[in-house]
C-alpha positions in Angstrom: -0.3 12.6 -17.1 1.0 12.1 -13.6 4.3 10.7 -14.8 4.9 13.8 -16.9 3.7 16.1 -14.2 6.0 14.5 -11.6 9.0 14.4 -13.9 8.5 18.1 -14.8 8.1 19.1 -11.1 11.2 17.2 -10.1 13.2 18.8 -12.9 12.1 22.3 -12.0 12.7 21.9 -8.3 16.4 21.3 -8.9 16.6 24.7 -10.7 14.3 26.7 -8.4 14.9 25.2 -4.9 17.7 27.5 -3.9 15.4 30.5 -4.5 12.0 29.2 -3.7 9.5 26.3 -3.6 7.8 24.3 -6.3 4.8 22.2 -5.5 1.9 20.9 -7.6 -1.7 20.5 -6.6 -3.4 17.6 -8.4 -7.2 17.8 -8.2 -9.2 14.6 -8.4 -11.7 15.5 -11.1 -11.0 17.9 -14.0 -13.8 18.8 -16.4 -12.7 16.8 -19.5 -14.9 15.1 -22.2 -14.4 11.8 -20.4 -16.0 13.0 -17.1 -18.3 15.8 -18.3 -21.4 13.7 -18.3 -20.8 12.7 -14.6 -20.0 16.3 -13.7 -23.3 17.5 -15.3 -25.1 15.3 -12.8 -25.5 17.3 -9.5 -25.9 14.0 -7.6 -22.3 13.1 -8.6 -20.7 16.5 -9.0 -22.0 18.0 -5.7 -20.2 15.6 -3.3 -17.1 15.5 -5.5 -16.8 19.3 -5.6 -17.7 19.7 -1.9 -14.9 17.3 -1.0 -12.2 19.1 -3.1 -11.0 22.2 -1.2 -8.5 23.4 -3.7 -8.6 27.0 -2.4 -7.6 25.8 1.1 -4.8 23.6 -0.3 -3.3 26.3 -2.5 -3.3 28.7 0.5 -1.6 26.2 2.7 1.0 25.2 0.2 2.0 28.9 -0.4 2.0 29.9 3.3 4.9 30.3 5.6 3.9 27.3 7.7 4.6 24.9 4.8 7.9 26.5 3.9 9.7 23.2 4.3 7.4 21.5 1.7 8.9 21.5 -1.8 9.0 19.2 -4.8 5.7 17.6 -3.9 2.5 16.6 -5.8 -0.4 17.3 -3.4 -3.4 15.2 -4.3 -6.7 16.8 -3.4 -9.5 14.5 -4.5 -11.5 14.2 -1.3 -11.2 10.5 -1.3 -12.7 10.2 -4.8 -10.0 8.5 -6.7 -12.0 8.4 -10.0 -14.9 6.4 -8.5 -18.4 7.3 -9.6 
C-alpha cells in the first residue's frame, strides 16, 4: 500500500504544487479484518489509539506554519509500527 500511496502523492504534487500543498497522513493501525481482533481488545487498542493523535497532525499539516511542507507522507503511529 505504501508504495502506491507514495507514488500517487508524488505524481499529484507535480500537478498541484504551484497552487497548493499535497501531503498524506499515514496512521499506524487501520481497522481492517487483519487487525480487528487486536483492536477489539481494550488492552491493545487503548494505548495504540491514545498514541495516535491524527487530529493534531491534520491540523498541523494544513496550518500556515507548515506551509513549506509538501509532498510528504507523515507517519502517525505513536511508535507502534505494527507491534502487538
